[in-house]
N, C-alpha and C positions, 0 to 999 in steps of 0.2 A: 504492499499500500505506499503508493507517495505519501510526501509530505502535505502536498494541497489536500489530498484526497481527505487526508487526516484532518488537514487542521476544516475545510467545510463536513466534516463529519462531527466534529468536537459540539457546535453550538448545534445541533439535532442533538447527539447524545444528552444534554444536557435538558433541551426542550421533550423530549422522553422522559427523562427523569424527573423534571420537572410535574410534569403529566401524572406518570406516575405516582409520587410522592402526595400530590393532590387528592388523588381518585383513593388512595392507600388512608392517607387520614382522615376523607372523606366517611370513609366503611367504619372507619373506627371511632366516628364522633355520632355517627347515626345510625350503626349496629353493633351496636360496643359489644353486648350478648355472642353474636356469631362473630367478631374478630378477636374475643377472648379465645374462644375454643377453636380458633384457627390457631392461636398463638401457643396452641396447648394448654391449656389453662385448665382445671377442672370444677373451675367453677366462676363464675361473673365476679370481677372486681367487687368488695363491698364499700369503696371509695369511688363510684363510679364517672364522678368530675374528674379524678386523678386521669382515670383511664382514658376516658373521654380530651381531657389535655391533651396525651400524648399523640392524640390525634389530630388535635391543631398543631403541636408542634411539627408534625409531618405537613400536612396544610402551607405552614408559614415558609419551611424549607424549601418545597416544590414549587412555593410563587417568588423565592430566590432564586433556585435552580431556571425559573421562566426568565425574571429578567435579567439571572446573568446571561441566559444565552442570546442574550441581541449584543457582547461584545463579552466574551468569556473570557479574556485576556486582562481588559479593564478590571474585573469585577472577580479575580481571581482568586480574591480574599473569602468571595461568597463560599466559592465551591471550595476552598479548603477549610472550610466551619462546617461545611458538608462531607468532605472527604475523613475528616475525624471523628465524624458520628455515623460514617459506615465503616467505618472501621471500628471503634469502642463500641458502636451498639453490638455488633455480633460477636466482640469479645467477652460482653456481659451476659450473651445470651449463650454460650458456650457453658462461661462460668455456671448460672444457672443450670442448665443439663446435667452438669457434671457434679453439682449438688444434691442433682436428685427433687431441685424445687420446679422445676419444669418437665414435661415429656421431650425425650427425642422426635417426636414425630416436629417441634418446633423446626428442624435443622433446615429442613427445605426450600424455607423461607430464607435465607441469609443468602444462598446465589442471588434470588431472585431479588432483594429487597435492597439489596448490599455490593454484594461482590462484582455481581457486571458493572456495575459503576466508576471499582475503582481505578480502573486503567485512563479512562477516558476524563475524571476527575483528578488524575495524578500531573498530565500530562497538560489539561490545561492549568495547573496551579504552577509548575516547573516552567511553561510558556510564558504564564502571566509574571511570575516574579522575577525572571527574566528579563522583560519589556520593562518590568517598574524600576527592576537597579540600573540598568542600560540606561532608562532615559531620567533618575538622577543620576549618574555617571554625564550626563550631558548639561547637567544646568549648572 
């Protein structure tokens, strides 16, 4: 894949990630019991508003990705925050699975919700950081 093709794909991947996050977040907000079941929780969380707050955070992340898609390298810090969430979130889930707090059935969500976005987000962060530091050197 050429550098030019990759550069065209990066905004598309951000837009797709944004749509995915907004959709998944709305699913958690509006159908919290069904979402909890997909996450392998044996019962709906007692503090439902906290669970729905997680959905709201996903909607906000998705909105950020969608905005960043218009100029990924300029908004690389937003993408960096998303990348950190997409790396640390699965680590937290893996720890919960290893402790027996949630079912291993939840592991199928990791590639779908997080791992798939690691490479494009990483490329955007690296290129955006390089562009930002290069322009700082010119000033």
